[in-house]
C-alpha positions as CSV (number, residue, x, y, z in Angstrom):
1,X,2.4,-11.7,45.4
2,X,4.5,-8.6,45.8
3,X,7.6,-10.6,44.8
4,X,5.9,-12.1,41.8
5,X,4.8,-8.6,40.6
6,X,8.2,-7.2,41.3
7,X,10.1,-9.8,39.2
8,X,7.8,-9.8,36.2
9,X,8.9,-7.7,33.2
10,X,6.0,-6.1,31.4
11,X,6.0,-5.9,27.6
12,X,6.1,-2.1,27.6
13,X,9.4,-2.1,29.6
14,X,11.1,-5.1,28.1
15,X,13.0,-2.9,25.6
16,X,14.4,-0.8,28.4
17,X,17.8,-2.3,29.4
18,X,18.0,-0.3,32.6
19,X,14.5,-1.6,33.6
20,X,15.6,-5.2,32.9
21,X,18.8,-4.8,34.9
22,X,16.8,-3.3,37.8
23,X,14.6,-6.3,37.8
24,X,17.6,-8.7,37.7
25,X,19.2,-6.7,40.6
26,X,16.0,-7.2,42.6
27,X,16.0,-11.0,41.8
28,X,19.7,-11.2,42.7
29,X,19.0,-9.4,46.1
30,X,16.1,-11.7,46.9
31,X,17.8,-14.9,45.8
32,X,21.0,-14.0,47.7
33,X,18.9,-13.4,50.8
34,X,17.4,-16.9,50.3
35,X,20.8,-18.4,49.6
36,X,22.5,-16.9,52.7
37,X,19.5,-18.0,54.8
38,X,19.7,-21.6,53.5
39,X,23.5,-21.8,53.8
40,X,23.3,-20.4,57.4
41,X,20.7,-23.0,58.3
42,X,22.7,-25.7,56.6
43,X,25.8,-24.7,58.6
44,X,23.8,-25.0,61.8
45,X,22.7,-28.5,61.0
46,X,26.1,-29.5,59.8
47,X,27.7,-28.3,63.0
48,X,29.8,-25.5,61.4
49,X,31.1,-22.6,63.4
50,X,28.3,-20.5,65.0
51,X,30.2,-17.4,63.9
52,X,29.8,-18.1,60.2
53,X,26.2,-19.3,60.6
54,X,25.2,-16.1,62.3
55,X,27.2,-14.0,59.8
56,X,25.3,-15.6,57.0
57,X,21.9,-15.2,58.7
58,X,22.7,-11.6,59.7
59,X,24.1,-10.5,56.3
60,X,21.1,-12.0,54.6
61,X,18.9,-9.2,56.0
62,X,20.7,-6.4,54.0
63,X,20.0,-8.4,50.9
64,X,16.3,-8.5,51.7
65,X,16.3,-4.8,52.4
66,X,18.1,-4.2,49.1
67,X,15.3,-5.9,47.3
68,X,12.8,-3.5,48.6
69,X,15.1,-0.5,48.2
70,X,15.7,-1.3,44.5
71,X,12.0,-1.9,44.0
72,X,11.1,1.5,45.4
73,X,14.0,3.8,44.6
74,X,15.9,2.1,41.8
75,X,19.7,2.9,42.1
76,X,20.3,-0.7,41.1
77,X,24.1,-0.3,40.3
78,X,24.8,1.5,43.6
79,X,23.0,-1.1,45.7
80,X,24.5,-4.0,43.7
81,X,28.0,-2.7,44.5
82,X,27.2,-2.4,48.2
83,X,25.7,-5.9,48.2
84,X,28.9,-7.3,46.6
85,X,30.9,-5.7,49.5
86,X,28.7,-7.6,52.0
87,X,29.0,-10.8,49.9
88,X,32.8,-10.6,50.0
89,X,32.7,-10.0,53.8
90,X,30.7,-13.2,54.2
91,X,33.2,-15.0,52.0
92,X,36.1,-13.9,54.2
93,X,34.3,-15.1,57.3
94,X,33.3,-18.3,55.5
95,X,37.0,-18.9,54.6
96,X,38.2,-18.3,58.1
97,X,35.5,-20.3,59.9
98,X,34.8,-23.0,57.4
99,X,38.0,-24.9,56.8
100,X,39.7,-22.4,54.5
101,X,40.7,-24.0,51.2
102,X,39.2,-27.3,52.2
103,X,35.8,-25.7,52.6
104,X,33.4,-24.6,49.9
105,X,34.5,-21.0,49.7
106,X,35.9,-21.4,46.2
107,X,32.3,-21.8,44.9
108,X,31.4,-18.5,46.4
109,X,34.3,-16.8,44.5
110,X,33.0,-18.3,41.3
111,X,29.5,-17.0,42.1
112,X,30.9,-13.5,42.6
113,X,32.6,-13.6,39.2
114,X,29.3,-14.6,37.6
115,X,27.2,-12.0,39.4
116,X,29.6,-9.1,38.8
117,X,30.0,-10.1,35.1
118,X,26.2,-10.2,34.6
119,X,25.0,-7.3,36.7
120,X,27.7,-4.7,37.0
121,X,28.2,-2.1,34.3
122,X,31.2,-0.1,33.2
123,X,34.7,-0.1,34.8
124,X,33.5,-1.5,38.2
125,X,32.9,-4.8,36.4
126,X,36.7,-5.1,35.8
127,X,37.4,-3.9,39.4
128,X,35.2,-6.6,40.9
129,X,36.7,-9.3,38.7
130,X,40.3,-8.4,39.6
131,X,39.3,-7.7,43.2
132,X,37.6,-11.1,43.7
133,X,40.5,-13.0,42.2
134,X,43.0,-11.0,44.2
135,X,41.0,-11.7,47.4
136,X,40.8,-15.4,46.6
137,X,44.5,-15.8,45.9
138,X,45.4,-13.6,48.9
139,X,43.3,-15.7,51.4
140,X,44.7,-19.0,50.0
141,X,48.3,-17.7,50.1
142,X,47.8,-16.3,53.7
143,X,46.5,-19.7,54.8
144,X,49.4,-21.5,53.0
145,X,52.0,-19.3,54.7
146,X,50.3,-19.4,58.1
147,X,49.5,-15.7,58.2
148,X,45.9,-16.4,59.2
149,X,44.4,-19.0,61.5
150,X,41.7,-21.2,59.9
151,X,39.1,-23.0,62.1
152,X,38.4,-26.6,61.0
153,X,35.1,-28.2,61.8
154,X,35.0,-31.2,59.5
155,X,34.8,-34.4,61.5
156,X,35.7,-36.5,58.4
157,X,35.5,-36.8,54.7
158,X,31.8,-37.6,54.8
159,X,31.1,-34.4,56.7
160,X,33.2,-32.4,54.2
161,X,31.4,-34.0,51.3
162,X,28.0,-33.1,52.7
163,X,29.0,-29.4,53.3
164,X,30.4,-29.2,49.7
165,X,27.4,-30.9,48.2
166,X,24.9,-28.7,50.0
167,X,26.8,-25.5,49.0
168,X,27.2,-26.6,45.4
169,X,23.4,-27.4,45.4
170,X,22.3,-24.0,46.7
171,X,24.9,-22.0,44.6
172,X,24.1,-24.0,41.4
173,X,20.4,-23.3,41.9
174,X,21.2,-19.6,42.5
175,X,23.3,-19.4,39.3
176,X,20.8,-21.4,37.3
177,X,17.9,-19.1,38.3
178,X,19.9,-15.9,37.7
179,X,21.1,-17.1,34.3
180,X,17.7,-18.4,33.3
181,X,16.0,-15.1,34.2
182,X,18.7,-13.1,32.4
183,X,18.6,-15.2,29.2
184,X,14.8,-15.2,29.3
185,X,14.7,-11.4,29.7
186,X,17.2,-11.1,26.8
187,X,15.1,-13.5,24.7
188,X,11.9,-11.6,25.4
189,X,13.7,-8.3,24.7
190,X,15.0,-9.6,21.4
191,X,11.6,-11.1,20.4
192,X,9.8,-7.9,21.2
193,X,12.4,-5.8,19.4
194,X,11.9,-8.0,16.3
195,X,8.1,-7.5,16.6
196,X,8.6,-3.7,17.0
197,X,10.9,-3.8,13.9
198,X,8.3,-5.7,12.0
199,X,5.5,-3.3,13.0
200,X,7.7,-0.4,12.0
201,X,8.3,-2.0,8.6
202,X,4.6,-2.6,8.2
203,X,3.9,1.0,9.3
204,X,6.5,2.3,6.8
205,X,4.9,0.2,4.1
206,X,1.5,1.6,5.0
207,X,2.9,5.2,4.9
208,X,4.5,4.4,1.5
209,X,1.3,3.0,0.3
210,X,-0.6,6.1,1.5
211,X,1.9,8.4,-0.1
212,X,1.6,6.4,-3.4
213,X,-2.1,6.6,-3.1
214,X,-2.0,10.4,-2.4
215,X,0.3,10.8,-5.4
216,X,-2.1,8.9,-7.6
217,X,-5.1,10.8,-6.3
218,X,-3.4,14.2,-6.9
219,X,-2.5,12.9,-10.4
220,X,-6.1,12.0,-11.1
221,X,-7.3,15.4,-9.9
222,X,-4.7,17.2,-12.0
223,X,-5.4,15.0,-15.0
224,X,-9.1,15.4,-14.9
225,X,-9.0,19.2,-14.5
226,X,-6.1,19.9,-16.9
227,X,-8.0,19.9,-20.1
228,X,-11.2,21.7,-19.2
229,X,-9.2,24.4,-17.3
230,X,-6.9,24.7,-20.2
231,X,-9.8,25.2,-22.6
232,X,-11.4,27.7,-20.3
233,X,-8.2,29.7,-20.0
234,X,-7.7,29.6,-23.8
235,X,-11.2,30.8,-24.5
236,X,-11.0,33.6,-21.9
237,X,-7.6,34.7,-23.3
238,X,-9.1,35.0,-26.8
239,X,-12.1,36.9,-25.5
240,X,-9.7,39.3,-23.6
241,X,-7.8,40.0,-26.8
242,X,-11.1,40.9,-28.7
243,X,-10.5,38.4,-31.5
244,X,-14.2,37.5,-31.7
245,X,-16.9,39.5,-33.4
246,X,-19.7,40.8,-31.2
247,X,-22.2,38.5,-32.9
248,X,-20.1,35.5,-31.7
249,X,-19.8,36.6,-28.1
250,X,-23.3,35.3,-27.2
251,X,-22.4,31.8,-28.4
252,X,-19.0,32.0,-26.7
253,X,-20.5,33.0,-23.4
254,X,-23.0,30.1,-23.6
255,X,-20.0,27.8,-24.3
256,X,-18.1,29.3,-21.3
257,X,-21.2,28.7,-19.1
258,X,-21.3,25.1,-20.3
259,X,-17.6,24.6,-19.7
260,X,-17.9,26.1,-16.2
261,X,-20.8,23.8,-15.5
262,X,-19.0,20.7,-16.7
263,X,-15.8,21.7,-15.0
264,X,-17.7,21.9,-11.7
265,X,-19.1,18.5,-12.3
266,X,-15.7,17.0,-13.1
267,X,-14.3,18.6,-9.9
268,X,-17.1,17.2,-7.7
269,X,-16.8,13.7,-9.2
270,X,-13.1,13.6,-8.7
271,X,-13.2,15.0,-5.2
272,X,-15.9,12.5,-4.3
273,X,-13.6,9.7,-5.5
274,X,-10.6,11.2,-3.7
275,X,-12.5,11.3,-0.4
276,X,-13.7,7.8,-0.9
277,X,-10.1,6.6,-1.4
278,X,-8.6,8.5,1.5
279,X,-11.3,7.2,3.9
280,X,-11.0,3.7,2.4
281,X,-14.7,3.4,1.9
282,X,-16.7,1.6,-0.8
283,X,-18.0,3.7,-3.6
284,X,-21.4,5.3,-3.0
285,X,-24.3,4.0,-5.0
286,X,-26.7,6.3,-6.7
287,X,-30.0,5.4,-8.5
288,X,-29.7,6.5,-12.1
289,X,-30.8,6.0,-15.6
290,X,-28.1,4.4,-17.7
291,X,-29.2,6.3,-20.8
292,X,-29.3,9.6,-19.0
293,X,-25.8,9.0,-17.6
294,X,-24.5,8.2,-21.1
295,X,-26.0,11.3,-22.7
296,X,-24.7,13.4,-19.9
297,X,-21.2,12.2,-20.7
298,X,-21.6,13.2,-24.3
299,X,-22.8,16.6,-23.4
300,X,-20.0,17.1,-20.9
301,X,-17.3,16.3,-23.5
302,X,-18.9,17.8,-26.5
303,X,-17.4,21.3,-25.9
304,X,-13.9,19.7,-26.0
305,X,-14.7,17.7,-29.2
306,X,-16.0,20.8,-31.0
307,X,-12.7,22.4,-30.6
308,X,-11.3,19.8,-33.0
309,X,-14.4,19.7,-35.2
310,X,-15.1,16.2,-33.9
311,X,-18.5,14.6,-33.4
312,X,-19.4,12.3,-30.5
313,X,-21.9,9.7,-31.7
314,X,-24.0,7.9,-29.0
315,X,-25.5,4.5,-29.6
316,X,-27.6,2.7,-27.1
317,X,-28.5,-1.0,-27.4
318,X,-31.1,-2.5,-25.1
319,X,-33.9,-1.1,-23.0
320,X,-33.0,1.6,-20.5
321,X,-32.7,0.6,-16.9
322,X,-32.7,2.6,-13.6
323,X,-30.2,0.9,-11.3
324,X,-28.0,1.7,-8.3
325,X,-24.5,2.2,-9.5
326,X,-21.3,4.1,-8.7
327,X,-22.1,7.1,-10.8
328,X,-19.2,9.3,-9.7
329,X,-16.6,6.6,-10.5
330,X,-18.2,5.8,-13.8
331,X,-18.2,9.5,-14.8
332,X,-14.5,9.7,-14.0
333,X,-13.7,6.7,-16.1
334,X,-15.9,7.6,-19.1
335,X,-14.6,11.2,-19.0
336,X,-11.0,10.0,-19.2
337,X,-11.8,7.5,-22.0
338,X,-13.6,10.2,-24.0
339,X,-10.8,12.7,-23.3
340,X,-8.2,10.3,-24.6
341,X,-10.3,9.5,-27.7
342,X,-10.7,13.2,-28.5
343,X,-7.0,13.9,-27.8
344,X,-5.7,11.1,-30.1
345,X,-8.2,11.4,-32.9
346,X,-7.7,13.5,-36.0
347,X,-9.6,16.7,-36.7
348,X,-13.1,16.2,-38.2
349,X,-13.3,12.6,-36.9
350,X,-16.0,10.8,-35.1
351,X,-15.9,9.5,-31.5
352,X,-18.1,6.6,-30.7
353,X,-19.8,6.3,-27.3
354,X,-21.8,3.1,-27.0
355,X,-23.9,1.6,-24.2
356,X,-25.1,-2.0,-24.3
357,X,-27.7,-3.0,-21.8
358,X,-28.4,-6.7,-21.2
359,X,-30.3,-8.7,-18.6
360,X,-27.1,-9.7,-16.7
361,X,-24.5,-7.3,-18.1
362,X,-23.9,-3.7,-19.1
363,X,-21.0,-2.2,-20.9
364,X,-19.8,1.2,-22.2
365,X,-17.5,1.4,-25.2
366,X,-15.5,4.4,-26.3
367,X,-14.0,4.1,-29.8
368,X,-11.9,6.4,-32.0
369,X,-10.0,6.3,-35.3
370,X,-6.6,7.2,-33.8
371,X,-3.4,5.2,-34.4
372,X,-3.8,1.6,-33.4
373,X,-2.0,0.8,-30.1
374,X,0.9,-1.7,-30.7
375,X,0.8,-5.1,-28.8
376,X,3.9,-4.0,-26.8
377,X,2.2,-0.8,-25.6
378,X,-1.1,-2.7,-24.9
379,X,0.8,-4.7,-22.2
380,X,1.6,-1.5,-20.4
381,X,-1.6,0.5,-20.9
382,X,-2.8,0.1,-17.4
383,X,0.6,0.1,-15.7
384,X,1.0,3.2,-13.4
385,X,4.0,5.0,-14.8
386,X,4.5,8.5,-16.1
387,X,5.1,8.7,-19.8
388,X,4.6,11.7,-22.0
389,X,2.5,11.5,-25.2
390,X,1.0,14.0,-27.6
391,X,-2.4,14.2,-29.2
392,X,-3.2,15.1,-32.8
393,X,-3.0,18.9,-31.9
394,X,0.1,18.4,-29.7
395,X,-2.1,18.1,-26.6
396,X,0.3,16.7,-23.9
397,X,-0.6,13.5,-22.1
398,X,0.9,12.1,-18.9
399,X,0.0,8.4,-19.3
400,X,-1.6,8.2,-15.9
401,X,-5.2,8.5,-16.9
402,X,-5.8,4.9,-18.0
403,X,-4.0,3.3,-15.0
404,X,-6.1,5.4,-12.6
405,X,-9.2,4.4,-14.5
406,X,-8.3,0.8,-14.2
407,X,-7.7,1.2,-10.5
408,X,-11.1,2.8,-10.1
409,X,-12.8,0.2,-12.2
410,X,-11.2,-2.6,-10.2
411,X,-12.4,-1.1,-6.9
412,X,-16.0,-0.9,-8.0
413,X,-15.9,-4.4,-9.6
414,X,-15.9,-3.3,-13.3
415,X,-13.7,-4.6,-16.0
416,X,-11.8,-2.1,-18.1
417,X,-10.2,-3.6,-21.3
418,X,-8.8,-2.6,-24.6
419,X,-9.6,-4.0,-28.1
420,X,-9.0,-2.9,-31.7
421,X,-11.2,-3.6,-34.6
422,X,-11.6,-2.3,-38.2
423,X,-8.8,0.2,-37.6
424,X,-10.3,1.6,-34.5
425,X,-9.3,1.6,-30.8
426,X,-12.0,0.6,-28.3
427,X,-11.9,0.9,-24.5
428,X,-14.7,-1.2,-22.9
429,X,-16.1,-0.8,-19.4
430,X,-18.1,-3.8,-18.4
431,X,-20.0,-5.0,-15.3
432,X,-21.8,-8.3,-14.7
433,X,-25.2,-7.7,-13.0
434,X,-25.9,-10.5,-10.5
């Protein structure tokens, strides 16, 4: 169980290359221990030199110790380099006591090249590659020239074949396991990195969406407060300059009180919507009279209309109903529609605010006698993009009010549409009552 736990790579560490190499080093140490153990036992059964058999069995123990040392203390590169030294010592003994170039030592050299290439980092990798090849050629050359004495234990070709076959089997299994584990770790790492990249992209998209939402909400707040605050500042400026007669001051103060009251309502409505959006919650329902809500909107916008000598005419068709409805959102939409109607209508004109109540449907309509919107502009009425426009008294518009109203209407399952008839513009807010 300890081995299984030691060799598993958790998802949280799969992106840590050092952690992966540490686990591979642990696997190499443990598999090398098993390999040397099996090769030593095989040599005993095949009648090879007792020296090489005991060397393999004895050197297998440092590999087992290395597994536990890497598991506990890390230092994978240091321990791997030490283990490679032990491995080359075993190879030398194997060459001397296992028939030299007739024996299976060449497979061990190939194994050292694979291990050092996979597990060693930096300049020692090249050192081990060159060193292993130099040792291989040096041993073979020394045998060829008679500088070293090789002990031969093969009793025949069959015995040689069995020794080679067993060695190839164990070393191939070792290489296969190491490569499989290495490639699997790399594949898991790549897969998780791709997943992390995807999550980061999704997070960036969410952040971008939240930033866009924040921008729109700030724009809505600014848009809704711009006109009433501007009117309030203008009126206070005129009062400060004493341009009004004393007899007019009482009426002006009443108007200021009304403007302040409606400004507070606009602020509360808009802030309520902003909080709903930021918290991603559905709009809050309030039980209200549809007629009272419509008349309230007329009263709220009447001060602004009077500034241009305009009249807001209210018409209500159908019997009044008290229903649960998203009052704050509807106030914001109707306020913006009336604000646009006042802004783009001529002086002394009439603004129409209509409410139609049916059994399964209700709709508000805001109409004005301003310039008819062209078909091309109608296609972009509810597209969120900043565009400057000017009312009949050079009131500056930003072009974001209608898109925001459309967004609000869609969220509370209302339809907001435009129509023109008899030289008038109409914006219609509709909801089907199920």
